[in-house]
N, C-alpha and C positions, 0 to 999 in steps of 0.2 A: 502494499498500500503506501502511496508516494504521501508525502510528508504534511500537503495541500489536503487530502483526501482524509489522511490520519486527523487533523486539526478538526477539520471539519464533520465529521463522524463523533467526536470529545462535545461536539456541541447540540449531539442529540435532535439531529432535526423533526424527528418522527413527533417531539414532544411542543414543537412550534406554533400547530395549528390549535391546540387546545387553549394556550397561554391567551392567542387575542380576541378567541370567542366573544370575552366580555367585552370587550372594547367597537368591536363589531355589532353587539346589540345593542349597547352603549350610545354608538352611531346611531343607528337607524331610527333611536327615539330622539335624536337630537336632532335629526334629519325633518322627520313629520310633526316637531315644533316648531321649524324653522331656525333652531338654532348652528346647525351643521355647518364647519368649515374645513374646509380639505387640507390645511395646514396644519391644523388640530388631529386631521385623523391621521396624515403621516407620521407625524409627531408622534401621536399616542402609540400607532403600529411599532413604529421603530422600537421606542422607548421600553414596552413590552418583550419587545426579542428579547432584547439585548439586556433585560433583569432577566430574562428564560435561561438565557446562553449563560450569564454569569451561573445562574445556580446549577448550571449541568454539569458546569467547568470545576465548581467549586463544589459540588457531591461526589464528582469524579476524583477529585484531588483528597476531599475528607475520609472518605470510605476506602481508598486508597491506601493513603499513609497510616489509616487505624488497622488495615489487615482483613477490612468488611468482605473485600469484592477478594474472592480468591475460587479456588476452583471447585468449592461445592457449590457458590454463590447459579443461580438458572438461567439470568438475564444475558443479555449480549455482553462479549469481554469490554472491560473499559479500559480508558488508554493507558493510566498509571499500574493499572494493576496489572498489565501487561507487559508493562517495562518500558513497552512504544514511545511513551515519551515521561520523560524524567517529571519527578515531583516538583524539583525545584522551575521546572520549564513550565508546566504545569500552575505554580503560581506566579510566577510569572505574568504567565496569562491572563489570571485572576487578576492582580494586578490592574493590566491594559484594559481588561472587561468592565472594571469599577467604572475608572475613568471613564469609560464609551458611555456606559448607564449614565453616570451623574452629570454627562454633558449634554445628554439626550435628556435626559427630565430636566434637565434647566431649562436649554431652549423648548420644549415641551410650555412648561408652567408661563413663561415667560411669553410664549407666542397666545395662550390662553389666555392667560390675568395683566401682561402687561404690569405698570406701575398704577393701575386703577385699583386693582383690590388685590390691596395690601395684605390682606388678612387669609383671604384664600391662598396667595400668594405662598403665606406663611406655612399655613397647613398643609401644601401640597408638596414643598419642599422637605416638611416632617415626614411626610410620606415617602417621598423617593430616599429617604437615608434611612426610613423605615424599611422599606422594600430592598436596598441593598445588604445592610445587615442580617436581614430574616436570609436570605437568599444564600449567604454564606454559612450561615451560623445551625443552617441545616442540619449539615456533616463534620464544619470545620469548629474543631475547638475544645477543650478537657467538658462543654456542656454544652455541645451541639443538641439542640431542642428536639432535633429527627430522632437521636438516641436515648428518649425519653418520652417517645408516645405523643410530644407535641404536634407533630406534622400535619396532620389531619388541620387541626385550628388553623396553620397558617394559611398551609388552601384555601380554607372555606372563605378567611378572611380576604386574602390578596387575592385570587382568580374568580372569588366571587363579589362581594363587598365592595371591594377596592376598584378592580377592573370595573365592574359598571357602573357604580352609582358614582365611584368617581370622577369615571369616563364622562358619564352624561354631566356631572359641575361641571367639566373642563368647558363645555361649549356653553352650556345653560346659566350657570355662576351660581346656579340655585339646585336643590333636589325634588325631585317630585315622583308622587309615590306611583309612579308607572314601573317606574326600575325596580322597587325591591322582590316582588317574585321571581322576575328572572336574575335578579342577581344570588339570591337562592339557590335559585334553582341551579345556574352553572357551578356555585361555591359548591356546592354538592355533589354533581356529579365530577367535579372537578377533586372533590377527596374522595370520592369512589374510585379516581383514577389509581390516586396513592394505597389507596388500600387494598387494589389489586394487585398493583405493584409489590406491596408488605406481602400479602397474602402467599404470593408465588414465593417471596424470597425467606418466609417466615422461620424455616429450618435453618439456614445458614445464617440468619440474622440473631438468631438465639444465642447459636453458639460461640459467634464472634460478639455477643453483648449488645446488639445494636436494639434496644428494648422499643421495639414500635408499639401502634396500639395492636395492630394485628398480632406479634406477639404476647402481648398482654393479656387480650382475649382467648387466643386460643385458634385454631382452623375452624372448629363450628361456630364459636359465637363470631369471629370474623366474617363468614359468611351471612349470619344474621343481621353485623352490622351495614353490611353491601345492601342487602336486600332495605334494610332501612334508609341509607343513602339514594337509593337510586327510585323505589316505590317513593320517596318525600320528594326528591325531584321530580317525579313524576306529576307526582299530585298538585305540585306546585305551580308546575306548567299546565298542567290544564287548566287550574281556578285563574291562572295568569288569563287564558283564551275566552276564560265564561265572563269575566268581570267586564274586559277590555273589546268584547266581541264588537263588532261594525259589521262584518261581511263574512263568509264562508273563506274567503281566501286568508283570511287572517291563522283558520288555525290548518294552516297546509304542513305546520310543522310537525301537526301529530303525527306524521309519517313517519320523524325518527322514532318515536315510540315499538315500532317495530323492528329495529335492531337493539333498542334498550334490552326490550323483553325478551329477546333469544340469548343475549347475553346472560342476563340474567341467571336465566334458566338455566345456559349452560356451565355457569360460576355454582350454583344451587348445589347442582349434581354432582361438580368435579370429586374426584382423589385424587387427583397428579397434579402439583402444584405447578411442573412443567408446561403444562396446557393451558397453565395460564398465559406463558408470557405470550401467545398468538391473542388475546384477548386484551391486551393492553392498547396495543392499538387500536382494535374495533370501538371500542369504549370510547377512545381519545377522538378519535374521528364521526361517531357518533354525535359524539356533544358537540362539536365545531357544527357536524351539520343540522345540530335543531337549531344550534345559536342563530346560523347563516337564515335558516327558514323561516325562525319567531322573529329575524328582523326582515327580511322581503315580506313577511304574512302581516306585519305591521304598516308597512307602508301602501300597500294593497288598498 
């Protein structure tokens, strides 16, 4: 594998569609209410992608130096784990990624608020710093919260609430009740993606003392938790469709329930953690699919 392809692989591109799902929904609501701006949209997408790539690099580094990524891990081999990228090189890439993320976040905040909305500028700059810290501290450091069963909370807050509600505020400079149910929906489905990842790695994580929520719950209860996350997300999105119904076109995102339900049945019946790896991509893309259809349906 060439050096460039190796670095691109370490960025884990398959995780990126899920990360922008909330921004897509927030932007569609902003367009519907007459607040949409292309410069904010482009910068929001780039900023979100930079945060996700930073998180992916930090996870590769953190799990690699801790020895959590080892031969018993079921998922794709990581760069530091394989030795193809040294821990020092990955750490240098993380520092560069931090600078890019902060630069994009600052550009986004200035483009959205300028000097006229000082309080919002301060709040979002704080959120940006918090997102950078959270991306790194998931696996890096002695008290990494991903090793203490708190990753699900981070994912729900940043992928759901901050992404959708915060994304809408970037455009509208205010919060609208229409964003809450979709924010919770995307947050819950994103947490389900993380839980599925942790269910897949439950044996190797427990041996490496990475105490994820799935490890704390055990395989059977982790399945029930997965059922709760996804069924609640589907219920909330269904409720959103009923409460904000204006035409049948609004409900086209119901089509996304089909792959979500099929996935849920497969996971609930699963007895082999190895087979869960293939479901990760399906769930992430189904969430992205739902977000796109929900956005289109709201605009029709």
